[in-house]
N, C-alpha and C positions, 0 to 999 in steps of 0.2 A: 504494499499500500504506499502511495507517495504522501508524504507529509507536506501539507501546504504551508509555504513559507508565510512568515509574519508579514502583514501590510506595512507599507512605508510609514503611516501614520503611527502604527504601533511601536515601529522600532525608534521613530522619532520621540515618542513618549517615554520610551525606556532611557534613551541617550539623555534627555532633560532631567529625567528623575536622578540618573546616576550623578549627574553634575550637581545637581541640588544635594544629595546624599554626601558628596565629596566635601561640600562646603559646611557640613554640619558635624562637629566634633563627636557627635554620638557614636560615629563608627569607631572611635579610639577604644570603646569599652564594649564592642560587638565583634566578636571573632569571625563570625560569617560574613559580615561586611568587609573586614580587612582582608579575607581570603579572596573575595571577588576581585577587588583591586589588584592584590598579588598575582592573581592568574591571568589578568590582563597583560602585565609584563613583569616576569620574575625578576628580570634584572633591573628594571627600571624601579621596581618596588624596593629593592636593596640600595640601589645607587642614589635614589632620590629621597633618602629617608624616611620611607613608607609614607610618603605623601601622595594621597589619590589625586588631588587637583594637579599636581605635576605630572602623575602617571597618565591623566586623561589627555593633558597637553602633548605628552610625548607620543601616546597612540593616536594614529589619524582617525578622524571621524569615519572614514570608510572602512578602515580595520575594525573599529568598534562596532559599526553596523553588521559587518560579516560575522564577527563573533556572536552578535545578539541573534542571528539566525540560527545559532545552535540552540535547539529547544531546551537542551539539559542546562546549558549556562543561562540561557534567558529565564528559566524557571527558578533557578537560584536567586537570580536578580530580583525576580517578582517576590520571591519569599522574603528576601531582606527588606525591600520596599515596604512590603506589608507590614512587617515588624517596626521599621521605623516609623511609618504613618500612624500605626496603632499606639506606639509609645507616645507620639506628640499629641494625639487626640485623647488620650485616657484621662478621664476625670476622677477614676477611683484611686485617687492618690492620698498619701498622708497628709498633705496640706489641705486638700478639700474637705477631709474630715476633723482636722485639728487646728489649722491656721489659715482659715479662709479669707482673714483680714489681709493677707499678704498677696493675694491673688490680683487685687486691683491696685494696690499700693506696695509696691515690692520693696524689699531690702536693696539698698544701694551699697555694693560692696567695693570699697576702693582699696586697691593695692598697686603697689610700685611694680610688681611683677606678677605674672601667672604662668605657672607651668603646666600647660595641657598635654603637650606631646612634642616629640622633637621635630615634627613638622612646622612648629611655631617657636623658635627658640628665643623667647622674649623673657627668660627667668635665669636667675643667677643660682638659685639653690633651693634649699628646703622651704623657705617663706613662700616662693612662687608656687612649689609643687604642692604645698598645702591649700594655698588659694584656689589653685586649679582644681583640686579634689573637692573642695568646699562647693564650687559651682556646679560640678557635676552631681555631687550628693543632693544639692538643692533641686536639680533637675530630676533626679530620680524620685525625690519626694514630692515633686510637683510644687516646690516652694517658690513663690515669685522673687527673683533675685536678678539685679542688673549688675554687672561687673564694670568697672571703670579702671583703665590703667593708660599707659603709653605704648605707642607703636614705635619700637626702636628699630630703626631702619638697618642697623648692624648688629642687632640683638646682643648676645652675650658672647664672649670669644669662644673660639674652638681651640683644641689642643693637639699637639702632634709631638713626636720625638725627633730630633735632628740626628744627624750622623755622628755627633759627639755624645749622643743619648741624654740630651738636655731636653727638657720640656720648653716648647715654644708655643706661643699663642698667637692667633690671627682672627681676623673679623671677615665675614661674608657679608655682601649687600643682599638684603631681602627685598624681594619685588612682589608686591601685592598680588599680582596676576597669578603668581605661582602658589599663592597661599589660601587657606581656607577663610578668606576675608570677604566681605561686601562692603562696598562704599556707603555711607550714609549720605542718602541724597534728599533733597527737598521735593515738594510736589512738582516742580517743573523739570525733575532729573537732575538738577545740579548739586554739586557737593554742598552739605550744610557747613557753613563757616562761622565760627565763633572767635572771639577774641577775648584776652585778659590783659591787663595792665601789669607790666614787668619792668622795673625802674622807670624810665621816663618814656617807654615805648608801648605802643599796641601790638601785642603779639598775637598773630592769627593762627587758627588750626582748624583742620578738618578732622573726621572721625571714620575708624573702620569697624565694622561690626563682625564679631566672632559668635557664630552660633554653636552653643554648647548645650546640645540636647533641646530642652525647652527654653532655656535662658540665654540672653544675649550678654555680650562683654563688649564695651566700647573703648577702643584704643585711640587716644589722641595723637595727632600728628601734625608737626609745625613745619614738615618739609614741603612747603607750598610757596608759590610765587610771589604772595603777598609779602613775605617776610624777607629781611635781609639776611645774608648767609649765617651770621652767627645765631640767629634764632632758627634758621632751618635746621641747624645742626643740633638744636636742643634735644630732640628726641633721637640722637643717633644711637646711643648705646646705654645698656642697663647700668646704672650707678656710674656713669661716666663723667670724667672732667673733674674740676676743682669744685671748691664750696661754692663759688658763684654759679656755676653749671647746676649743682645740686639743688641749690635753693630755688633756682629758676624752674627746674624740672618739678619741684614740689609745689610751687605756685600754680603752674600749669595743671598738675594733677588735681590738686585740692580746689582750688577756684574754678579753674576752666572746667573740670569735671562736672561740678554743680551746674555751672551754666550750659554745658552741652545738654545734660538732662533736663533742665528747663526749656531749653529749646526744642526738644523732642517730645515735650508734653508729659514727661516721667514725673510723677509725684511720690518719691519715696516716703515710706512710713518710718523707716529707720535708715541712718547713715552709719555704716560700719567702716570704721577705719582698721585695716589690716596693718598694723605698726604705724609709726608717726609720720610716714612720708606724705600722707595725705591731710596732715594736721590743719593746713590753711583752709580746708573746706569749711571748718568752723567759723573763720572770719567771714567767709562768704555768706554763710547762713545768717550771721548777726547782721551783716551789711544789708541783707534783704529786709530784715525785721526793722531796722532802723529807717530804711526807706519807706516802709509802710507806716511809719510814725511812732514806732515802740521806742522806749527808753532804753539805753544801753544795758542796765542792769537787768531788765526784764528780758531784753532779747538774748542776753547771755545764759539766763536761767532757762528760757524757752529752747535755746540751742542744746544745752545739756541733755535735756529730756528726749531729744531725738537722734542722739549720737551714741554709738557703742564703740569702744576701743579695745583692740586685743594687741598684746605685746607678746612676742615670741623670743626675743633677746633681751632678758631683763638684767643686762650688764651695761654700763656706761658706753663702751665702744660700739654697742649696737645701735645707737641713737645720734643723729645729726644734731649738732650744736652750731648755732651761727651767732656771729657778733653783732652788737648794736648798730655797727657802722653798716654791716652787710644787710641787715634787716632794713636800716633806713634807705639804704641804695635800692634794694630790690622790691620794696614796697613803696617807693617814693610817691607814685601817684595815687596807688590804690589806698594808703593810709589816710588820706584826706577824706575819703568816702566814709571812714569809720569815725571820723571826728574825734580820734584818740591820740593823745601825745605818745611820743616814741617811748618814753618811759614806761607808761602804762601797757603799752603793747608788750613791751619786753616783760613785764610782770606776768602776763598771762602764759608765758612759755617757761617760766622758771619753776624750778622745784620749790626754791624758797623765794617768793615773790619779792621780798625786801633786800635779797643780796644783790646789789648792784655789781658785783665782781662776777657773778655767775652768767655765763653765756646762755 
């Protein structure tokens, strides 16, 4: 008996669905999904760091369509797609039963790094891996969570051993087209552009969306034409540069992250700071309340009630400290919006608020 080949529109539908699947990190915890992409190009799967987006770019569409005419392979593709779609649509989750308040107003989870998979090397270590696992676990639980971080164009360094047996490190440029990223666009299909005041400059940024199961993570990116080169390089590397670069990255993450969420219409119930790198988000929340007519003390009290902080490195070396001069420089324009003298601003960040010698 002759097996009737799939119609062109059926194959097109499967190709589209595979590309959608490749751009959702759900596949990182589903072995059947990984096996599909590995089978398409075993060598590419190994050489391209197990990256299905890159594998699909390497395999021609003609070759992919030919493979999908194989009914056994196509049936396995359909099986994985059914699992994926059922996962996204499932409303019988822990959160639906126990935390429905977070379905419409999610937790905003800010972290300087997220370690999801080697496909997206924007993490330095355990802090990022933990953050990535939090997002995956929240997705499995059906818990509304929105992640916020930075898109590091060179990520974290790679390592190799040279001929003298010394470890050497090097960076590779990350290209969004080869990664499980989607540009964040407005209603006209243009990139959403936001800005934040750093020193005396407006620094502009766009964002990329990482789909992690049910939950999005937004990565802020300053490498756009509206910025001068020093600000385009701001999101170049994880924990890169000197103290000036670090404080600028943290202003972007904290203040810029809140502004992006507002621009997208996301109204978090809770702001979760994963370590202190996003601490400046508290200033932005206070500034919003001041702009709405609230007094400073009341704004600070209200902000405390909507923020959660987790520390994983409870030693002095694990936390950034910035001098009053650097704070004054980096928050030059922004500080006027808080209507707060520099010394009072410094007190907010000190362990001992009255110790003028504490950074």
